N, C-alpha and C positions, 0 to 999 in steps of 0.2 A: 536313759535318754534327759538330755537337759536343752536348754534353749536360753538362747539370749536375744533380745531386742538390735536389732542391726540401726549401730548410731556410726554419724560421720565421726572419726576419729582426730586428734591434736594432726595437722600436718608440719613438719618444721621448715620453713618459709627461708631462702637465702638472704631477703631484706630484713627480715627480724635479725637474723644470725650476723647480721653486719654489726647491728647497732647495742648488742649485749655484750657483757665479756665475758670470756671462757671461763669454766673452773681449768685453777692450775693441773698441770700433770701430775699425777701422782708418782712416786718417786717408786713402788712397784711393779711387777707386770699384771696385767689383768688379768682379773680373777677367769677361773675356769671351773666348768658344774657340768655335772653329765644326768639330765632326765632319770628318776625313782617312780616306780609307782608303787606306792604304802600297799602292805595288805599280803595276800596270800592269790590273791584271786586271779592271778595273770592279767595281762593286758585284754581281752575279749569281753572281762564283765565290766560295766558302767558303773562308775562312781566317782563323786563330786568332792571339793572341801569346802567345807563351811568357815571356817575359825583354823588361828594358829596362833601359839600360846608363845609367850617370851622366850621360852627355852626350846622351841621347835616341838612341842607336841601338837597334833593336827587333830579336828576332827570331819566330818562331814558325813558322807551315805556310801555305801556300799553295797552294790546289788539292790536288795529289795529291804536294807537294813541301815539303821543309823551305825556309826563308830566313831570310835575315836581310837588316834593311832599314835603311841607313845613313842619315844625317843630310843627306847629301848629295840623297838623292830616288831611291839605286841599291838595282835588287832583286840580293841575290847567292844564287843557289841553292846548295846542300847536295846533299849525296848522300842517297839514299833511305835511310831508316830512322834518318833524324838529330834528334834532338831538342837544343836548346838551354833550360838553365836559368841562365843566371847571365852576365852582359854588365860586364865592369871597363873604367873611366875608361881603362886603357893600350889599348884596345882587342883583348882578350881575351875566347874565349865559350867558356862551357864545358856539358857535357854528354855526350849519347851518341850513338854511330854504330854502328850491327849490331851491337850486343851489345857496344861495347867504350868505354871512358869516352875521350872525348875533347874536346881544346881546341884551337880554332879562333883565326885573326885574323879579326877585322872583315871584309875582304876576302875571306872564305873557303876560305884556307889553311890546312890541318893544321899545328899544332906540334909536339902529340905524341898518340898514342892507345896505352889498355891495355886487354889483351882481359880480358872479364869483370867491368867495372865500370862503374859510371858517377859524373859528378864532379856531386857535392851543391852544391860552392859554392867560388870562386876566391879569390885574394889579388892585388890589382893587380900583387904580383910575379911572377905566374904560379904560384906552389903552391896544389892542387887537395884540396880534403878529399874522397873518393871511396866508394863502399861497393859491396858484390855480396853479393848472396845473401838467402835468408830464413832466419829461425829459425838451429836449429842451425850453417847454414851462412853465416850471415850477417857478414860482418868488415869494416873500415874501415882506412882509412890517411892518411898524407899525402904525398902524388905530389910528388916535386919532381926535374930533373935525371934523369929514368928511373929514379928509386928510389922503395919506398912504405915509410915510416915507421909502423908499425902501432898503431893509437888504442888502448891496454891499459891498465886498472889495475892498478898494481903489486900482486902478493902472489895476485891473481885469473887464472887464464889460463881461467877457463871464463865471464868476462862479456866479454860483447860491447856493444862501442858502438854506437850509431845517432846520425851526427850529424847537427845542423841546420843549422849556419852556424860560417863561421870569419872572423875579424878578419884585418885585415891584420899584424898580429901572427902570425900563424898559429897562434893561440888557438883552439881547437873548442868549443862547445858544445852540448849534446845528450843521448840518456839511454841509459842502460846496463844491459840484463838478462842474467841466466842465461839460453840458449835452453830456450824450453820453458814458463818459470816466469810472464811476464807481468806478473812486478812489476817496474816501473824508477823507476830514480833519474838524477836530473838530477847532470851531470858537466861540468868544466870541464877541456881537455885543452893539454897547453902542447905548443910548438913541436915538442918533443923525443918524441911520441906518449904520454908519461903523465898518465895522466887519474887528476883527485881528483874521490871523490861532495860532493855541493855537497846542504847538509843540510834538513833538511824539517819546518817547524815540527809537523806530525803526519803519520803516514801517506795516503797518498790513492790513491784507488782513480782517478784520471784525472788523470796525471803527465804535464806537457808541458813542453817546452823550445822557443821559438822563434828566440833573437839573442843576437849576443852583439855589442856594439859594440868599437872602435879600444880603449877605455877600460879594456874589460874587464868591463864591466857585461852581466850575462844576465839575461835575460827569461823567464822562466817561469810555471807557472801548477798549482796542488795545488786539482783539483777544482773547478776556475773562480776561482778566487781569486787575481790575477796576483800575481807573488813578482818581486823583484830583488838580486841576488846581487851584489853589488862587490869581494867578496874571498871565503875560504874561509869565513867564518864565517856565522852564521844569516842567512837573507833577512830584505829589507826589503817586507814585504806594501805593495802599493798601496793606499794609504788610500781607502774609498771616500768618499763624497759625502756630504754630510749629511745626516741623514733618510735614507741609503741601507745597503745590509744587505752588499753586495759589490759587488767592483773587479776586472772582467774584460776582460786585456787581448784586442786582436786577436791570434788567431794570425799566424803567418809573418816572414821576417825584418824588412819592412818597417813594424811594428808598432812599432817601436827605431830611432832615430835615433842620429846620431853624440853629439851635444852630450847621450841619455841622457832626451829623451821617450819619451813612451809613448801610444800610441792604445789605444781603447778604451769598454769600457760601464760604467755605475755605476749604482745606484736599488734600487728598497727590493723590487722583485720582476720578472721578465724582461719581462710586459707592461707595465712602466713605465720602463725601463732608458732612460739616456739617451747618447748620443755622446759622449765627455770624452778631453781631451788631460789626460795628467799632465807639466807641467813639470818638467826636471831636479830633482829636489829639493823639488817644490812639490805643494800641494793639485791636488785633480781640479780643470779649469776645465771649463764645461759648452760645449759648440759650437754657434754660432747653429745657430738650428732654420730649414725650411724649413717653411713653410704649406700647400703642397700636397704635396711628397714627406715623407709624415710617418717612415717608413722609412727607415730610413741603417744601409745596409750596409759599415762602413770598411775602407778594404784598405793603405794606404800614407801615411806622413810621411816627406819627406824631409830633408835636414840642414838646409834653410832653415825647416823647419816648415809647408811646405804640405802639407796633408791631402787623400785624395782619397776618394772613397767614390761606393755608387751608391746612388740614393735612387727611391723608391717611393712611389706612392699608395696603395699596398696592395691591388692589382688586380694587379699586373707587368702593365698596359696601358700602361701611362704613365711607365717606368722616366728616370730622369737622373744624367747624372754630376754628383756635387758635391764642391765644391771650397772650401775654407777658404786665405784667405791673410790674412797679419792682420789677424784679426778679423774678416773680411768673407767671408760664403759667396758664392756662384756657382754658377748650376746649368747644366750645358751639354746641349747636344739630342743625339740619336744620328744616323746616319745617316738618309736619307729612308724610310719606310716601314719603319724599322724601331722596335721598342718596348720589347727588353728590354735589358740592359747590360750587360757584364762590366769591373772594372777590375781589371790583374793589378799594375801598379805607375807608379811616378814616379820623373820625371829632375831632377838637380840643379836644373834651372832650373825645372819644376813640369812637364815635359809627362806626361800623362797616358795612358799608353799602357792598352787594352783590346779592347771587342767592342763591336759593335751585331748585334743577335739579332731573328729572327723567327721565333715559335712554328710548328713544324711538326705537333708530336705530342703524347702523352704516352702513359705506361704509372707503375703506383702506384708511387711514389717516383722517379722522372724525370722531366723534361721536355725534349723535345729541341727543338734550335732549327735552324735556319740561320743562320751568323755569318757573320761580316766583319769584318777587323782592324781597329780604327779608333784613332786618338791624337788628342789636344788640344793647342795648344801655346796654354794661359794668357796673356793680354795685358793 
């Protein structure tokens, strides 16, 4: 059984649509894809995806145990208590197992473990950014070859760094705080563990950092307004669409791709915001809308510019996977008898990983679902 917090999604509004340029129409027909449940457990057993790699390898849980689903169709069982958070193109998976940070090969064999921590993310070369503890005991570092290099702000031994993402150059983006203060500062850390504070245009109560790509571009937000740092200097605000008042990026590592494209929302108001993509260095471009699934919860953009989301008709009774490629919008159905959906991420080739859900109950603030891991291969 899985649960997710009931949140208000981004509503596509006619006002916002009128003020934004649309993506140019693609030259090919819209993509098609059928939902597929990985593994051999059938549709009755609960399962969920937690990560997808660039080659389409997925990881998650099936029944009572964690698993990796390979692109060859093999289900690899991991030890109880394991959770995979990230998968690399080089065939490594990172997460935690039994309270220890763990790196596996995608054949299930263990590469390394470190007690009392978990892997936040991995480079292609196998360097992990790890974290442990909470508040006053929180600590983080770069883990490679059995050694850990702490992430520290020079001259501030009292500051702790909460990492969000690592790029293949070993640079880490995250937030720094003095334990107990709840005042957050965005930081970029070098491969030697030294972290520099990134400036904010103004103090903010809600500061977030989502991703850093291999060019060193850091994506974050300040009170919901998107920011990009390309150096240690002032950030570049994500520009709102014409007629809009704000630009809000999606949270998470897959909101930013290698070439610097960003996905998010812009509009004159929350109930009139529209899903958009900011091409690297360009103005926001509205994503083509669905005529039936007007609510779009964006989840990921890959390095080719494919974008995946969950679309709803507003009732949560008929959700679909929304997929944009080359200016064309496609809608993919869920597994039979399932009406709710999730999207976890995208592979390099556009495989969408997520889940198909059936609502089985709710309490205030939460809705409970029976979920089956699902993927879609656009063609």
